[in-house]
N, C-alpha and C positions, 0 to 999 in steps of 0.2 A: 785565477785561472782560464775564467772565459776568454781571454783575451789570448792565451796560450793557446787553447783549443783552435781558436779562429786562425791565429797565423799558421798551426798546422795545418788545419785542412786547408788553408790557400796553398802551401807549399806542397803538400802530396794529392793536391786537386789534378794536375795534369796526369800522374801514376794512375788516379781511380780510375779518371776515364778510361785509359788504355784498358785498364784492368775492366771496366763495364763491355769496352767493344769487344776485348776477348772472348768473354763469357756470352756475349748474345751472339758473335759470330758463331760458336760452338756449342749450340741448346742442345740439352739433352731429357728424355721425357722421365716421367716417376719412374722410380726405381732402377733408373739406369744412370744414373749420372756417377759414372765410373771417371769419366777424364774430368768433370767438373770438381769432384772431391780432390783427385789430385793437382790438379791447379791451386785450387784454396791450400792444400795441406805444403803445397810448396811455397808460395807464397807467406805462411806462416813461419816456415822453415828461413826462410832469406831475412824475415824483420827478428829472428831470433824466438820466436815465442812457443811457449812449451804449446804441443797439440797431442791428439790423438785422432787419429784417419779413421773409419770404419763402423762408426757408429750409425744402427741402420744401413750396414752393409758400405753406403757412399757417404755420408755424412761426416763432419768434423765440429771436434769440440777442444776449442783453446781456452786456455788461462792465462790471466795477468794478475800478478799478485803484487799489491803494493805493499805499503808498511803493515805489521801485522796482519799477515793475509787470512788469519784463522778467526778475526773479528768480526767480520760480515762476508758474505757473499751476495751477488746480486747476479741475474743472465740477461744477456742480450741476443735475440735470435734473427736470422733471416732464412729465409728459404731459396734453396739452389735448381728446382728444377723447370723444366722448362714445359709447353703445350704444342698439344699435334697440330698444327697450324702453320701452312706454308705463308711465308713471307711476301708483301707486295710493295714495300720499302725500297727507293731506289739510294740507299747508302752504303758507304764503303765498308761498313761493319754489319750488312745484311747476312742474316743466317746462312751458313754455308752447308747445313745440314738438311736436305729435302723435308719439308714437310714439317717442320720442327721449327718453334718460334720461341723466342723470351717476349710473349707478348701479355703477362701479367706484370712483369718488373722486377722478378725474381733475381734477374742480372743486376738493378739498381742495388736492391737489397743486400745482395752477398757483397758488391764492391764497396758500398756502403761500411758495410758490418767489418770490410777489411780495412778501410781507411779509420775505422775507429778503433781497431787493434792498434795500427802501426801510432796511431796518437794517444792512447792510453797507455801503451807499452812507454812510449816516450815520455811519459808524465806520471809513470808508474812510480816512484820516491817521493810523489807530493799528494798520494790519497791511501788512505787506507782501508783494508781488504782485498778482497777477490772480486774482478770479475769474468765469470764463465761466459766464451763466445760460443754460439751454438748456431751452425751451417747445418742446417736440419735439410734431409731430402725428402720429396715425395707430398709436398703439401696439396697437389692437384689431383691425386687418386687414394678411394679408401683403400685401407684404413686409416690412411695420413700416418705420415713420416711422424709427427708429433706422437702421436700414441704407441709408436714402435721405439724412439727415444724415450717414451718415459717408463713404457716398460723395461728397456735396458737399462734404466736406472740414470738419466739425462739429470733429473733433481736429486741426486742424492752426491755424496762424497765427492766436493762439499754441499750440502742444500742450498739452493738459493733461497734468500728470503722474497724475492720479488722477480718477477718477470718482466723487460721491455721488448715489443717489436713495432715496425712500422712496417707501412705497406704504401704503395706509390696510388698516388690519384689526381688523373689527368684534367677533371673538370675542377683543381685548384692549382692556380698558378702557382708557378715557381717560387720559393722563397717565402712560403708560407705552409703551416703545418693545423691540423684539424682535431680533436680531442673530443670524448664521448665519455663522459663516467659512467658507470652502472651498465643496462644489459645494452650492446654493441650490435651485435649479429647473429644471424637465425642456425639453428640448427637445419640441416640439409637430410633428408633420406632419397634414395634412389627410388624408384619403383616399375617394373617389370612385371607386364601384364601379358598372356596369353589367352586368348576369346576364340576357341572351338565350336564350331558348327559343322553344317556337310554339302561340302560345296559341290554345285553344276550348273546348267546353263541360266545367263542371265536371263531370258524369256519367261524361265520357268522355275520364277520365286517358291511358288507354292510345294516344289517337290524338293525343296532344300531348308535350310537353317544358316542362314545369312549372317554369317560372325562381323560383316561390316558393319550392317546396321545395328545390331547388339552391341559392339564396340561403342558408336553414336551416342545410344543409350546411354552406355554405361560414363563415356567421358562429360556429356552434361551432366546427368546424376549426383555424379562423385563433387562438381563444382558446389554444390548444393549442399555439403558437410560442411565445407568452407565459409559459406554465406548462411547456413542455417542452423549449425549446431555447435558452431564455435562462439566461445564469449567476445563480442565486438571489440574489444579493448585486448585483445592479445591477436596481432600480427601472425596472419598465417597465409601462404600460398599454396596453390597446387597447378601443376601444369606440367602437360603433356607436350612435348617438344617432338615426339617421333613416331609415328603410326604406318606401318607395314603389313602387309598382306602377304602370302603364300600363293603362289600361283593365280591369284586374280588377275582381270584385263576386265575388256570394256563390256562382255558379253560373257564373262567367266564370276562366278561366285566362290571364292577360295573358300579353303576348310577352315584356316585359321589366322587370325588379327594379332599381331602382336604392336605394343605399345610401349614405350618406355618418358618416365616423368620423372619431378619433382617434386615432395614435401618438406614446408619449412615452415619453421613456428618458432615460438617462443618461450612456449611453458612444456616443461616435463609431462605433466600428466595429463595436458590437452595432447600432446604429441602422441602418446601411449594409446589412448582414446581412438584418436584419428584415425592411428592404423587397423583399430579393429572395426572400425566404421567404415572405412573404404574397402575393405578386404570383403568383409560380409557383403554389403551392397554392392559391390560387383560380383561377386558370387552368384548373387540371388537372384540380380537380374539376367545375370545369363542362363542360370538354371528356368528361369520363369517364362523365357522364349526360347528354351527347346536347348541352349548349347551347356556350354561348361565355361569358368574362368579359373586359369592360376595365377594368382594374385600376389608377388612375392615384391617384399619391401627389404629392403637394403638398408639397413639404419646406419646413417654417415652420422657425421660431425654434429656436437652440442653444440647449443648455443653458447656464443663469447659474450662474456660478462666481464667488462674492466672493473678492477677494484675501486670505488669512491675515493678514497683517502690518498693512493696511489697515482692515479690520474690526475685527481684536482690538484695535487704537487706533480706532477709533472709537466701536467698545463700551464703552473705559476713558473715553473725551471725554464718551461719554453720561452714566455714573454720577456724573462731577465735576459735570454739568449738573442732571441727574434726581435724584439719590441713586440708592444701591445698590437698592434694593428696587423700581426704577421700571423699570431694566433686564431684562428675560431672554434666553434662549436660545431660538431655532426649531428646529422640526424639517424636514426637507427637505420641501418639496413637488412634487406632479405639475404643479402648474399652472404655467404659461408667461409671459414676459416678453420683450419685444424689447428691454427694459433690457440682455439677456443680449449683444447684439450686441456695447454699449461694451464688455463683460467680457471678451469675446474679445481685443479690441485695448490695453485699457490697465487696470491695477489699479482693481478696479471694490468699491464697497462698496454693495448695496442690504438696506435695512433697513424695519420694519415700523412703522409710525403707529398707535398704539390710537386707534381711536375710536367704541367702543363704550361702551353706559351703560343698565346694566339700571334701575336707579331711572328713568331718564327714556325707558324703554320703546325703546332705540337698539338693538334686537339683531337686525336683520336683517342675512345674509350678503350679500356683492357680488353684484352680475347679477342680482339680484331686484328687483321692483317696488317692495318697500317700503323700498329701502335708505335710511338715510340716518345721518349722524354727529354726534356729540356736536360741536358748534362751540369747545366747549374746548379741544380737541385740535387745533385751528390755532395755539393760544398756542404749545405744543411743537412744533408743525409749522416753524414759519417760525423759530423761536428756536434750536431743536436745529439745523437745517443751518444757521445761520447759525455758534454754537458750532462745528460740526464745520469748517465752512470757517475762520475764522480761524485754528483749533488746528492743522490740516495746514498753513497757511500759517509760522505762528508769530508771533503779536502782539507787538507793541513792549512793549505796558504787562507782558506777563508774563517781559519780561525785565529789570526794574526793580524 
């Protein structure tokens, strides 16, 4: 079975590269993946794979039924949306949608899952059970497409016993993959803060209430919640990446300042407590300095916890497919992923796919305007997902 999968992956590789390049040329933002969904559905139609288009408006869910399809179901997931980034790469498949780019590798995820779909469809008579393929929209924006699809019943009828997903990692060389059982990625909340004061001439601050100074104190003070109120063994990150005043200038104190940030952690009790502490501190500090503060928390994705048994099992299957030297262990990450919603519902395994290649100059990190991948990674992307799927179901060839 392993050799059949590798042979089919090599056979389909040129087509999957073409699919990835098409998706890369035509990226669409979260909740706007109209043509992307249509394109994926058209490919599944050409392959003769049963599917439903319209999950979360633009998502697609497909079904590959082996022998005794009701015996067990597992799910494979890819995300399909892009980011609001203007691409700077000089490549033939450069984005044609100005200001939008597949800078997070979702084109690779989708193309790999289409490749796995074709491989598994070819081999459907050689395994038992059903494989549900989830092409999910809107991973990059709250509330996250995963939460929407779950609410629509994507984990039902049939209900998968577990779910597996992969994500590109440019720091990992093409041909390699990485796993981490247990806690893997952080929760992520968005913070929107408005500090109000009384504007006026910069030369006469005593006649005004300076929201810039108040904001400065709030930013520093909030960092102490992370450094002094949290348990040191619980990872936490608080970052403000945007601060703007309304009407301020070199000699003008503005009426208000707005800032935006993110809070991330891996403990739900501490997450709730930190929300309360941050809001209370910011509002009290602004009031003590004569101003006022509106502190709004947009609760985002939960933490992503990989099921221990499924992930260790998948890691071993990856060793069987790629060899011991090409499978590594990963540290926890403070980045977030809406795949976490699936991991809160059923046993899940989210692993990393190496896409970097120093010799080819492919080294840029995700979410940058020069991000690209070594397309040889698609061989592993589609092949390993196929192998993990049949291993989880238990293929008939392995029994003989």
